[in-house]
matplotlib code that plots the C-alpha trace (Angstrom):
import matplotlib.pyplot as plt

x = [173.4, 175.4, 174.1, 175.6, 173.6, 170.2, 169.5, 170.3, 168.0, 165.2, 165.7, 165.6, 162.4, 160.8, 161.9, 160.4, 157.2, 156.9, 157.7, 155.0, 152.5, 153.4, 152.9, 149.5, 148.5, 149.6, 147.7, 144.6, 144.1, 143.5, 145.7, 149.4, 150.5, 153.8, 156.2, 157.4, 153.9, 153.0, 156.0, 155.0, 151.5, 152.7, 154.7, 152.8, 149.4, 148.4, 147.2, 143.4, 141.5, 139.4, 140.0, 141.1, 138.7, 139.5, 138.7, 136.3, 136.3, 133.9, 134.3, 131.9, 132.2, 131.4, 134.2, 136.6, 135.9, 136.3, 139.6, 140.7, 140.1, 141.9, 144.9, 145.5, 144.6, 147.7, 145.5, 145.8, 149.3, 150.1, 151.7, 149.1, 152.0, 152.2, 149.7, 149.8, 150.6, 153.7, 155.7, 153.6, 152.9, 150.3, 151.6, 155.1, 154.4, 153.5, 156.9, 158.6, 161.9, 163.8, 166.3, 164.4, 161.3, 161.0, 158.6, 157.5, 159.7, 162.0, 163.1, 164.2, 162.6, 164.6, 163.9, 163.0, 159.3, 158.0, 155.4, 151.7, 150.7, 149.5, 150.5, 147.2, 148.6, 151.6, 151.7, 152.1, 153.1, 156.3, 159.8, 159.7, 156.0, 154.9, 151.4, 149.3, 147.3, 146.8, 144.4, 146.9, 149.6, 147.6, 147.4, 151.2, 152.4, 149.7, 151.0, 154.7, 156.8, 159.1, 156.2, 152.9, 153.4, 149.7, 147.5, 144.3, 142.3, 143.5, 143.0, 139.4, 138.8, 140.0, 137.8, 134.7, 135.2, 134.4, 130.8, 132.0, 133.9, 131.1, 128.8, 131.4, 131.9, 128.2, 127.9, 130.8, 129.7, 125.9, 125.2, 127.2, 125.9, 129.3, 131.3, 134.1, 136.6, 140.3, 139.7, 137.3, 140.0, 142.2, 139.5, 138.6, 142.2, 142.6, 139.7, 141.1, 144.5, 142.8, 142.1, 145.8, 146.5, 148.6, 147.2, 148.2, 152.0, 153.6, 154.4, 150.8, 149.7, 152.2, 150.8, 147.4, 148.5, 150.0, 153.3, 154.4, 153.8, 157.5, 160.6, 163.1, 165.4, 162.6, 161.8, 165.5, 165.5, 162.5, 164.2, 167.3, 165.2, 163.7, 166.8, 169.2, 166.9, 165.5, 162.1, 162.8, 162.0, 160.0, 157.0, 153.2, 151.0, 153.2, 156.4, 157.6, 156.0, 155.3, 157.7, 160.8, 164.3, 167.8, 169.6, 173.0, 172.1, 175.5, 177.5, 176.6, 176.5, 178.5, 177.1, 176.0, 173.5, 172.8, 173.1, 174.3, 171.9, 168.8, 168.1, 164.9, 162.3, 164.2, 162.9, 159.3, 159.9, 163.1, 163.9, 167.7, 167.1, 165.2, 168.2, 168.7, 165.6, 163.2, 160.0, 160.9, 159.7, 157.3, 159.1, 156.0, 156.8, 160.3, 161.9, 159.8, 160.6, 164.3, 166.3, 166.3, 166.5, 165.3, 168.2, 167.4, 171.1, 171.1, 169.7, 170.5, 168.3, 171.2, 173.3, 170.5, 170.4, 174.1, 174.0, 171.2, 173.1, 176.1, 174.3, 171.4, 172.4, 176.2, 176.2, 178.4, 176.0, 177.5, 176.7, 174.5, 172.7, 172.1, 170.8, 168.3, 167.1, 166.7, 164.7, 162.4, 161.9, 160.9, 158.2, 156.6, 155.5, 151.7, 149.0, 149.5, 146.3, 144.8, 143.7, 141.9, 143.0, 139.7, 138.4, 138.7, 136.1, 136.5, 137.9, 135.8, 136.5, 136.4, 139.2, 142.4, 145.1, 148.4, 151.2, 154.1, 157.6, 159.7, 161.6, 165.0, 164.3, 163.0, 166.2, 168.4, 166.6, 167.3, 171.0]
y = [142.2, 140.2, 138.0, 140.5, 143.4, 141.6, 142.1, 145.8, 146.3, 144.5, 146.6, 149.8, 148.6, 148.0, 151.4, 153.1, 151.2, 152.0, 155.7, 155.9, 154.2, 156.5, 159.6, 158.3, 157.7, 161.1, 163.0, 160.8, 161.4, 164.6, 163.5, 163.0, 159.4, 158.5, 157.8, 154.6, 153.3, 154.2, 152.4, 149.3, 149.5, 149.7, 146.4, 144.3, 143.8, 142.6, 139.0, 139.0, 137.6, 134.5, 132.4, 132.9, 132.5, 129.5, 129.3, 126.5, 125.2, 127.3, 127.4, 125.8, 124.9, 121.3, 121.1, 122.9, 120.6, 117.5, 119.0, 119.5, 115.9, 114.7, 117.0, 115.3, 111.7, 109.5, 106.7, 108.4, 107.0, 103.3, 103.0, 104.9, 106.9, 110.0, 112.8, 116.1, 117.7, 115.5, 117.6, 120.8, 121.2, 124.0, 124.4, 125.2, 127.7, 125.0, 123.3, 120.4, 122.1, 119.4, 119.9, 117.2, 115.6, 112.0, 109.9, 106.4, 103.8, 106.6, 107.7, 111.3, 113.5, 115.3, 118.9, 121.0, 121.1, 124.6, 126.1, 125.7, 128.9, 131.4, 128.9, 129.5, 132.8, 131.2, 131.0, 127.2, 124.6, 122.7, 124.3, 123.5, 124.5, 121.1, 121.4, 124.3, 124.7, 123.3, 120.6, 119.2, 119.4, 117.5, 114.5, 114.2, 113.3, 110.7, 108.7, 109.5, 106.5, 108.6, 110.3, 108.6, 105.7, 105.1, 104.8, 106.7, 103.5, 102.4, 105.8, 105.9, 102.3, 103.3, 106.4, 104.5, 101.9, 104.5, 105.7, 108.9, 109.9, 108.9, 111.3, 114.0, 113.7, 113.7, 117.0, 118.6, 117.5, 117.3, 117.3, 114.2, 110.6, 109.2, 111.9, 109.8, 110.3, 111.0, 114.3, 115.4, 114.5, 117.0, 119.7, 119.4, 119.7, 122.7, 124.5, 123.8, 125.1, 128.3, 129.1, 128.8, 132.5, 134.7, 138.3, 141.3, 141.1, 144.4, 145.0, 144.5, 146.9, 149.4, 149.0, 149.6, 153.0, 152.5, 154.4, 153.1, 149.4, 149.1, 150.2, 152.5, 149.5, 147.6, 150.6, 150.8, 147.1, 147.5, 150.3, 148.1, 145.1, 147.2, 149.2, 146.3, 144.4, 141.6, 142.7, 141.7, 138.1, 138.6, 140.8, 140.5, 139.5, 136.6, 138.6, 135.8, 132.7, 134.7, 133.2, 131.1, 132.4, 130.8, 130.2, 131.8, 134.7, 136.3, 133.8, 130.1, 128.9, 125.8, 122.3, 122.1, 124.9, 124.2, 120.4, 119.8, 116.9, 118.9, 120.8, 122.5, 123.8, 122.1, 118.7, 120.0, 122.0, 120.5, 124.1, 124.8, 128.2, 126.6, 124.6, 125.4, 127.7, 127.5, 129.2, 132.1, 131.2, 133.3, 135.3, 135.5, 134.0, 133.3, 133.7, 130.7, 128.3, 127.3, 125.7, 127.7, 127.1, 124.0, 122.1, 123.0, 123.6, 127.0, 127.5, 131.2, 133.8, 136.2, 133.8, 133.2, 137.0, 137.2, 134.2, 135.8, 139.0, 137.3, 134.8, 136.8, 140.4, 140.4, 142.7, 142.2, 143.2, 144.8, 143.5, 146.5, 145.8, 142.2, 143.2, 145.7, 143.4, 140.6, 142.9, 143.7, 140.0, 139.4, 142.0, 139.6, 137.2, 137.3, 135.9, 132.1, 130.0, 128.3, 124.9, 122.4, 118.8, 116.9, 113.7, 111.3, 108.7, 105.2, 102.3, 99.3, 95.6, 96.7, 99.2, 98.2, 97.7, 99.5, 98.2, 97.0, 97.9, 95.1, 93.3, 94.0, 97.7, 97.9, 96.2, 98.6, 101.7, 100.5, 100.3]
z = [142.1, 144.7, 147.5, 149.9, 148.5, 148.6, 152.3, 152.1, 149.0, 150.8, 153.9, 151.8, 150.1, 153.5, 154.8, 151.8, 152.2, 155.9, 155.3, 152.7, 155.0, 157.8, 155.6, 154.5, 158.1, 159.2, 156.6, 157.0, 160.7, 162.7, 165.6, 164.9, 165.2, 167.0, 164.0, 165.6, 166.1, 162.5, 161.3, 163.3, 161.9, 158.4, 158.7, 161.2, 162.9, 166.3, 167.0, 167.5, 170.5, 170.2, 167.1, 163.5, 160.6, 158.3, 154.7, 153.9, 157.5, 159.6, 163.3, 165.7, 169.4, 168.7, 166.0, 168.3, 171.2, 169.0, 167.8, 171.4, 172.2, 169.2, 169.9, 173.3, 172.3, 172.0, 170.5, 167.2, 167.2, 166.5, 169.9, 171.9, 173.3, 171.2, 170.6, 168.8, 172.1, 172.6, 170.1, 170.3, 174.0, 174.5, 178.0, 176.7, 174.0, 171.5, 171.4, 173.2, 174.0, 172.2, 169.4, 167.5, 168.7, 170.0, 167.9, 167.4, 169.1, 170.4, 167.0, 166.5, 163.9, 161.2, 162.2, 165.2, 165.9, 165.3, 167.6, 166.6, 168.5, 165.9, 163.2, 161.5, 160.2, 158.4, 154.6, 154.9, 157.5, 158.2, 157.7, 154.0, 153.5, 152.2, 153.7, 152.5, 155.7, 159.3, 158.1, 155.6, 158.3, 160.8, 158.5, 158.1, 161.6, 162.1, 159.1, 159.4, 160.4, 162.6, 164.4, 165.1, 162.6, 162.1, 159.0, 158.2, 158.1, 161.5, 163.0, 161.7, 163.0, 166.4, 166.6, 165.3, 168.0, 170.7, 171.0, 172.6, 169.5, 167.2, 169.0, 169.0, 165.2, 164.6, 166.6, 164.8, 161.3, 161.6, 157.9, 157.1, 157.1, 158.0, 159.8, 161.3, 158.5, 158.4, 156.6, 159.4, 162.0, 160.3, 160.0, 163.7, 164.7, 162.4, 164.1, 167.5, 166.4, 165.1, 168.8, 169.8, 169.6, 171.8, 171.8, 173.9, 173.5, 174.6, 170.9, 170.0, 172.6, 171.2, 167.7, 169.2, 170.4, 173.8, 173.6, 177.0, 176.2, 175.2, 177.1, 175.4, 174.9, 173.2, 171.0, 170.1, 169.3, 167.0, 165.1, 164.7, 163.7, 160.8, 159.9, 159.8, 157.5, 159.8, 158.8, 155.2, 156.1, 159.3, 158.7, 158.8, 161.6, 162.7, 162.3, 160.0, 158.4, 155.2, 152.7, 152.0, 152.2, 151.8, 155.1, 154.5, 152.1, 152.8, 154.8, 155.1, 158.8, 159.7, 159.3, 162.9, 162.3, 158.7, 158.1, 154.5, 153.9, 154.6, 151.4, 152.8, 150.3, 147.4, 148.6, 147.8, 144.6, 143.1, 142.1, 142.4, 144.0, 146.8, 148.1, 151.8, 151.7, 154.6, 155.7, 157.9, 161.4, 163.3, 165.9, 168.2, 171.7, 170.4, 173.9, 175.0, 172.1, 172.1, 170.7, 167.5, 163.7, 161.8, 163.2, 166.8, 167.3, 169.2, 172.7, 173.3, 171.7, 171.7, 169.8, 167.3, 166.7, 166.1, 163.7, 161.7, 161.5, 160.0, 157.8, 156.5, 156.7, 156.5, 159.5, 162.6, 165.3, 168.4, 171.9, 172.4, 169.1, 170.1, 173.5, 172.1, 169.3, 171.8, 174.1, 171.2, 170.4, 174.0, 173.7, 171.2, 173.9, 174.2, 176.5, 176.4, 175.7, 178.7, 177.4, 179.7, 179.0, 178.1, 179.4, 176.4, 175.2, 176.6, 174.6, 173.8, 173.0, 169.4, 169.7, 167.9, 170.5, 170.5, 168.2, 170.2, 169.2, 167.7, 170.4, 168.7, 168.4, 172.0, 173.3, 171.2, 172.6, 176.2, 175.7]

ax = plt.figure().add_subplot(projection="3d")
ax.plot(x, y, z, "-o")
ax.set_aspect("equal")
plt.show()
């Protein structure tokens, strides 16, 4: 089997699965189901309202409120300048609209920051899947030298110095004698992130039976999305985020789009087949989250569709194909979460002060 034949075989398997699901649906119900809706229901599911259920981390209002405070608090960073929201702005669809995010001492990260909206439904977190869940992911940036450049010990010391935080941790973790821990920081942030959902996208309403929720162009785009094989990597509730796939199955993009020094999943597994493989991103709210790809190198959604057609499917998409697929992708934009920025606990004389940037680095960044 050649690399070029793989996308077509995957698309054929998806088509067979969706047809089988449709036939089962049609025979199980008294009322006939629109074939296109049945096909959508076989491959995807709508984003729910409210919050997602987490394994081994039950939801509570107190835990969510603590997580909301921590999400917006820049004092989790060594400089007191960077919060979780800096790179994953909930007011901008969970991204920062930067090719690569700005971190500690104005350093740039290595990859584009993915959205955290609906991220709870991804198979894992980060482009290379190195964190198994949102709690594990939350611990990474706080300690990363390019991002928040802090340590778990200093973060906990900072939080324990503020009575308001001590009370919030006690309310969120009432059964623990010493609840202000780095692990609990991550668990609270994870619960907050479980509420960052975007239900009621037009495509979700279509899946729920509203035949008029999509325009004809969007319906045509959905059919192309499935028939061309895009769905091979982008399926499930998040329309992506379900597995790892090599970037350049058929034709490898140029180094501007696929930097040669970023080996993707290989850096986690050391498996040769994982070189240049990345977690397929969720396509939910994709029109709101440029620039695209892990390199953050493409700003136009239409251009991104064309590149994926060439690189992953070996298909030269016509301008009409691109317009229709892009129209479908825009139907994946749901209700954006409305999050109130919280009032944060006050510092005390015991609170560790921010770490100043080295003078030489500060001077360099000003040039």
